[in-house]
C-alpha positions as CSV (number, residue, x, y, z in Angstrom):
1,X,0.2,-0.2,0.0
2,X,1.1,3.5,-1.2
3,X,1.8,5.4,1.9
4,X,3.5,9.0,1.5
5,X,4.9,10.1,4.6
6,X,3.3,13.7,3.8
7,X,0.2,12.3,3.9
8,X,0.3,10.8,6.8
9,X,-2.0,12.4,9.5
10,X,-4.0,14.2,6.8
11,X,-6.1,13.6,3.4
12,X,-4.6,16.4,1.5
13,X,-1.1,17.8,0.9
14,X,-0.6,20.5,-1.0
15,X,2.8,22.9,-1.6
16,X,2.8,26.5,-3.7
17,X,6.0,28.1,-5.2
18,X,5.9,31.9,-6.1
19,X,9.3,33.1,-8.2
20,X,10.4,35.8,-9.8
21,X,13.6,37.3,-11.3
22,X,15.0,41.1,-10.6
23,X,17.3,42.7,-12.7
24,X,19.4,44.8,-9.9
25,X,22.4,44.3,-11.2
26,X,24.3,45.1,-14.1
27,X,25.6,41.8,-14.6
28,X,23.5,39.7,-12.3
29,X,19.9,39.0,-11.2
30,X,18.3,37.9,-8.4
31,X,15.9,35.2,-8.0
32,X,13.4,34.8,-5.3
33,X,11.6,31.9,-4.5
34,X,8.8,31.2,-1.8
35,X,7.8,27.7,-1.0
36,X,4.4,27.2,1.6
37,X,3.5,24.1,2.5
38,X,1.0,23.2,5.6
39,X,4.2,22.7,8.1
40,X,6.7,25.3,6.9
41,X,6.9,28.7,4.8
42,X,10.2,30.0,3.4
43,X,11.8,32.3,1.2
44,X,15.0,32.3,-0.4
45,X,16.9,35.0,-2.3
46,X,19.7,34.4,-4.4
47,X,21.6,36.9,-6.7
48,X,23.3,34.7,-9.2
49,X,25.4,35.7,-12.6
50,X,23.8,34.8,-15.9
51,X,24.5,31.8,-18.1
52,X,27.0,30.3,-18.9
53,X,28.1,30.0,-15.2
54,X,25.0,30.8,-13.2
55,X,27.5,32.1,-10.7
56,X,26.2,32.5,-7.1
57,X,27.3,35.8,-6.0
58,X,25.5,35.8,-2.8
59,X,22.0,33.8,-1.1
60,X,19.9,34.3,1.6
61,X,17.1,32.3,3.3
62,X,14.7,33.0,6.0
63,X,11.3,31.0,7.4
64,X,8.1,33.2,6.8
65,X,6.3,30.4,9.1
66,X,7.7,27.4,11.2
67,X,11.4,27.2,12.2
68,X,14.7,26.5,10.3
69,X,17.6,24.3,11.7
70,X,20.4,27.0,13.1
71,X,22.7,26.3,10.5
72,X,20.5,26.7,7.5
73,X,20.5,29.8,7.2
74,X,24.5,30.1,7.2
75,X,24.8,26.8,5.2
76,X,22.8,28.8,2.8
77,X,25.3,31.7,2.6
78,X,28.1,29.7,2.3
79,X,27.0,29.0,-0.9
80,X,28.8,32.4,-2.7
81,X,30.9,31.3,-5.1
82,X,29.1,28.4,-6.3
83,X,27.1,27.2,-9.6
84,X,23.2,27.2,-10.3
85,X,24.5,23.6,-11.9
86,X,24.9,20.1,-12.0
87,X,25.5,18.6,-8.2
88,X,23.8,21.8,-6.7
89,X,21.3,19.6,-5.0
90,X,24.2,17.8,-3.4
91,X,25.9,20.6,-2.4
92,X,22.7,22.4,-1.5
93,X,22.2,19.5,1.3
94,X,25.2,19.3,2.8
95,X,25.5,23.1,3.5
96,X,22.2,22.9,5.0
97,X,22.6,20.2,7.3
98,X,19.4,18.4,7.3
99,X,17.9,20.4,10.1
100,X,13.9,21.6,9.9
101,X,12.7,22.7,7.4
102,X,16.2,22.3,5.1
103,X,14.0,19.7,2.6
104,X,12.3,23.1,1.5
105,X,15.0,25.3,1.5
106,X,17.1,22.8,-0.5
107,X,14.1,22.4,-2.9
108,X,13.6,26.0,-3.3
109,X,17.3,26.8,-4.9
110,X,16.4,24.1,-7.4
111,X,13.3,26.4,-8.4
112,X,15.4,29.2,-8.2
113,X,18.3,27.3,-10.7
114,X,15.1,27.1,-12.9
115,X,14.2,30.5,-12.7
116,X,17.5,31.3,-14.0
117,X,17.5,29.2,-17.2
118,X,14.5,31.6,-18.1
119,X,16.7,35.2,-18.7
120,X,19.3,35.9,-20.4
121,X,21.8,39.4,-20.7
122,X,21.9,39.7,-24.1
123,X,22.7,42.6,-26.4
124,X,19.5,44.6,-26.0
125,X,19.6,45.7,-29.7
126,X,19.9,41.9,-30.1
127,X,17.1,41.2,-28.2
128,X,15.1,43.4,-29.1
129,X,14.6,40.5,-32.5
130,X,12.1,39.1,-30.0
131,X,10.1,41.8,-30.6
132,X,8.1,40.4,-33.7
133,X,7.2,37.6,-31.9
134,X,9.0,35.3,-35.1
135,X,9.1,32.1,-33.5
136,X,12.5,31.2,-35.4
137,X,14.5,34.6,-34.2
138,X,13.5,33.6,-30.5
139,X,15.0,30.1,-31.2
140,X,17.8,31.6,-32.0
141,X,17.8,33.9,-29.0
142,X,17.5,31.3,-26.7
143,X,20.6,28.9,-27.8
144,X,22.5,32.4,-27.6
145,X,21.3,33.8,-24.5
146,X,21.6,29.8,-22.5
147,X,24.5,27.8,-23.1
148,X,22.9,24.2,-21.1
149,X,19.6,24.5,-23.9
150,X,20.9,22.2,-27.0
151,X,19.5,19.2,-27.3
152,X,17.6,19.4,-23.3
153,X,14.6,18.7,-25.3
154,X,12.9,18.5,-28.1
155,X,12.4,22.3,-29.0
156,X,15.9,22.6,-28.7
157,X,17.3,19.4,-30.5
158,X,17.9,18.8,-34.5
159,X,13.9,17.2,-35.4
160,X,12.6,20.4,-33.0
161,X,15.0,23.0,-35.5
162,X,13.7,21.0,-38.3
163,X,10.3,21.6,-38.4
164,X,10.6,25.4,-38.8
165,X,9.3,26.8,-41.2
166,X,7.4,23.1,-42.2
167,X,4.1,24.6,-39.5
168,X,2.5,27.3,-37.9
169,X,4.7,27.9,-34.6
170,X,3.9,30.6,-32.3
171,X,6.1,31.8,-29.8
172,X,5.0,34.3,-26.5
173,X,8.6,35.2,-25.8
174,X,9.3,38.7,-25.4
175,X,12.7,41.2,-25.7
176,X,12.9,41.6,-21.5
177,X,13.3,38.3,-21.3
178,X,16.2,38.4,-23.0
179,X,17.7,41.8,-22.3
180,X,15.3,43.3,-19.4
181,X,16.0,46.8,-18.7
182,X,17.7,48.3,-16.1
183,X,16.3,48.1,-12.2
184,X,13.4,46.0,-14.2
185,X,11.1,44.2,-11.6
186,X,10.3,40.7,-11.7
187,X,11.0,40.1,-14.9
188,X,9.7,36.7,-15.2
189,X,7.1,35.7,-13.0
190,X,5.8,31.8,-11.9
191,X,4.1,30.4,-10.4
192,X,3.7,26.3,-9.1
193,X,1.3,24.5,-7.3
194,X,1.5,20.8,-6.1
195,X,-0.8,18.6,-4.5
196,X,-1.3,15.1,-3.2
197,X,-4.9,13.5,-1.9
198,X,-7.0,10.2,-1.3
199,X,-9.8,9.7,-3.6
200,X,-11.6,6.3,-3.1
201,X,-9.0,4.5,-3.1
202,X,-6.0,6.2,-5.3
203,X,-3.9,8.9,-4.6
204,X,-4.2,12.0,-6.9
205,X,-1.5,13.8,-7.8
206,X,-1.8,17.9,-9.7
207,X,1.1,20.0,-10.3
208,X,0.6,23.3,-12.2
209,X,2.8,25.9,-13.4
210,X,2.0,28.9,-14.8
211,X,4.5,31.7,-16.5
212,X,5.8,34.3,-19.0
213,X,6.2,31.1,-21.0
214,X,4.6,28.2,-19.7
215,X,0.7,27.0,-18.5
216,X,1.2,23.6,-17.6
217,X,-1.9,21.6,-15.4
218,X,-1.0,17.7,-14.7
219,X,-2.8,15.1,-13.2
220,X,-2.1,11.5,-11.8
221,X,-3.7,8.9,-10.4
222,X,-2.8,5.6,-8.5
223,X,-4.2,2.8,-7.7
224,X,-3.0,2.7,-3.4
225,X,-3.4,-1.0,-3.1
226,X,-0.9,-1.5,-6.3
227,X,1.2,1.2,-6.7
228,X,0.1,1.8,-10.6
229,X,-0.3,4.9,-12.4
230,X,-4.2,4.3,-13.8
231,X,-4.5,8.3,-15.1
232,X,-1.9,10.1,-16.4
233,X,-2.7,13.5,-18.4
234,X,-2.5,17.4,-18.6
235,X,-3.6,20.7,-20.4
236,X,-1.2,22.9,-21.5
237,X,-2.2,26.8,-22.3
238,X,0.4,28.3,-23.0
239,X,3.8,26.6,-24.2
240,X,7.3,28.7,-25.4
241,X,6.7,27.4,-28.8
242,X,3.3,26.3,-29.5
243,X,3.2,23.9,-32.7
244,X,6.8,22.7,-31.2
245,X,6.3,22.2,-27.6
246,X,3.5,20.4,-28.4
247,X,4.9,17.6,-30.1
248,X,6.8,15.8,-26.9
249,X,3.2,16.4,-25.0
250,X,1.9,12.9,-25.9
251,X,4.9,10.9,-24.4
252,X,2.6,11.5,-21.0
253,X,0.7,8.6,-21.8
254,X,3.9,6.4,-21.2
255,X,3.3,7.0,-17.6
256,X,0.6,4.7,-17.8
257,X,0.8,1.6,-16.1
258,X,3.9,2.6,-14.4
259,X,4.6,1.2,-11.1
260,X,5.3,4.0,-8.9
261,X,8.4,2.2,-7.3
262,X,12.1,3.2,-6.2
263,X,13.4,3.4,-9.9
264,X,10.2,5.5,-11.9
265,X,12.0,8.6,-11.1
266,X,14.9,7.7,-12.7
267,X,13.0,5.3,-15.6
268,X,11.2,9.0,-16.1
269,X,13.5,10.6,-18.0
270,X,13.0,7.8,-21.5
271,X,9.9,8.4,-21.2
272,X,9.5,11.8,-20.3
273,X,13.1,13.4,-20.5
274,X,16.0,14.3,-22.8
275,X,16.2,15.7,-26.8
276,X,12.8,13.5,-27.8
277,X,10.9,14.8,-24.5
278,X,9.8,18.2,-22.7
279,X,11.9,19.3,-19.8
280,X,9.4,20.6,-17.8
281,X,7.1,17.6,-18.5
282,X,9.9,15.9,-16.7
283,X,10.7,18.4,-14.3
284,X,6.7,18.9,-12.9
285,X,6.8,15.0,-12.7
286,X,9.8,14.3,-11.1
287,X,9.2,16.9,-7.8
288,X,6.0,14.9,-7.7
289,X,7.4,11.8,-7.6
290,X,9.4,13.3,-4.8
291,X,7.0,14.4,-2.6
292,X,5.6,10.6,-2.7
293,X,8.3,9.6,-0.3
């Protein structure tokens, strides 16, 4: 019987995330994330360089509700000099020391790293190429502004690139995402809601994400007795490249019939991620599975 720790003593668990990016420095951004669940609420603010280094210049955290372990704030501050890159979760877990609220702070830092991949500091005259809403111009700005985009998902794969000019593609991307105005606040804003709920012998999982470029709402249902996924679907009211990012969304059907076990978080990379998949669909699903521990 699947019994998530977060649902012990309650039928429903919900976590919300609010994140935004301010253009506070000529060469760096301030990324702020607030994570809120029934037990704690935390705020993490990180001043970091853009791609390619994503270097952390300064970091701080505070409790908005509930307590944080005494070493957490000091551990977060000690991350200055590291990068918002691979290995970040491990380094953050080591730095915060695993005290009360540490898990939420580490998750907030992961969300900061994701925000850092949504804004760039290209020359303004170059960024203005996005003003006309031409998806090919924006795609080229993307692959110039963020070093880690090539082959990170279908949209930035060779197969995705080949579809330009063969179909209608639309994008919501704007110049400010590539080159924000000096001192501009909330250049990029994101809100996420993750929810676990018991319903008639099933565990219902929901995860939504809405921001300047994305709109995702995922629903999974798991049979509690067998631990098998019996429902897997989602809607995407906004995509960075409608008509291109739409292609890998059908891959969510591969989750039907999967068993929720310790290996599923690795198996979903083949189902949802990689150069044939969708990075956002993968992340939103992986985060839900993490809540089932």
